[in-house]
N, C-alpha and C positions, 0 to 999 in steps of 0.2 A: 452533514456527511463529512467525514474526515478520512484521510488516507494516511497509513502508517507503514513504515518499512523497518523490519527487525534486523539490525546489524548487517546492512547491505555490504556486499563484497565488491561491486563493480561501479565505479564512479559514473559511467555512461548511463546506467540505469537510474541513479539518483538524479542526474541531470535531466533525463527524459521525464521522470516523475515531477520534477520542478516545473517543467513545461506543462505537464498534464494538470497539475494542481492550479497553475496560473490560467490555463485555458478554460477549465471548468469552475474556477472560483472556489476551490476547497482548500482547507488547511492540509499541509503535509507535515508529518511528524517522522523524524529519523531517530531511531533508537540505536545508540552507540554501544559498544565500539564498532566502528566501520573498519574495513580492511584497506582503507586508503586515507590520505590526507584531504580534508575538505578544500584545500587550496589547489587540488589537482587540476591541471590545465584541461584534461579530458572532460572532467565534470563541468567546469565552467563553459567549455565549448559546447557541450551538449545542452546546457541550460540556456545558452545564448543570452538574449536580453530579457528573458522571462522572469528573472529573479525579482525585479520590482513588482511584478504582478502577482507573485505567489506569496504565500504566508507559510514559511518553513520554520519549525521549531526543532531544535536538536535536544535530545534527552541523553544524559550521561550513561544511562543503563536502563534495564527493564524496570527496576524498582522505581526509579525516578519517573519514568513514563507512566507507570501505573498510579503513582501517587498524584501526579500533576494533571492527568487527563480529565477532560470534562465528562460528565455523566453520559452514558450511552452504551449500547451493546458493543462488545468486541467480537467482530466477525473475522475469523481467520480463514484465509484462502490457503488450502493445502491439498496436496495429492492424496493425503491420508483420510480425507473426509468421506462421508457417506452420502451427503446431500448435494445434489448438483445446483449450480448457480441458477439454472432455469426454473427450479422449484422454490427458491428462497424468496421470502418477502422481506424487503428492507424497511427500515425505519429511518426517519430524518436525522437522528442523532447517532447513527451507527459509525463505528470506526472500522474501516476496512484495513485489515492487517495482512501484510505479505512477508513471508519468511526470507531468510538468507538464501542467496542464490546457490551456494555450494552445499548447504546442509538443511534447508528448510527451517522449521521452528522446533525448538526443543520441547520435551514433554511438559515442562512447567508453563510454557506459553500455550500449548494445547489445553492444559488444565484450566487456565485462566479465561479461555475463550468462551463466550456465550453461545457461539455457533461456529461450526466448521463446515465450509463448503468447498466444492471444487468446480473448475471450469471443464466441461466435457470436451475431450479431445479424442482423437483416434487411439485405440488401445495399444497400438504398436509404438506410439510416440511417448516419450518420457515426460516432458513438461514444456510449458511455454516460457519465454523470456519474462523476467520479473516485470519490466515496465509494460510489456504487452498485456500480461495478466492484470496488472493494475488498471490499465486503460479499459479492458473489457469489463472488469468488475465494477469500476467506478461509473462507467457509462450506463451499465444496467441498473445500478442502484439509483443514479440520478434520473434515469428514464422512468423507473417505477414511482419515484417521488415527484415526478413532473418538475424536476429541478434542473433540466438541461437549459443552458443559456439560449436565449432567443435572439435572432438577428434584429 
């Protein structure tokens, strides 16, 4: 199971996803360009001391990510999906992909996805925060695979 962020805008979200990947023991892939400098204090503060526990790979662009990623389905979380998270069956080598906070994922990312799913929320709400969505999606995927860490 791997987590991937497509061109994130907000350093706090990347920092929170660094913590998320460290706490659950999964790889984090960040597909650039980002809208911030990776040396941003806010991102470092959000990640705290979890960096050494996480495995983050930065990809220069979408093409590099696609070329270098390990085999497995690309599962795109998007508000434009028809299948809810609650009905989706994950596989151990899935890559959970989350789009840019300000614009989601472009059509070429949608076209490359093997599956497109959404997290059910109230109809009058627009969307969840990126790192919250990543946490919900990753937890459900690991739960299904019986891959949650044990105490």
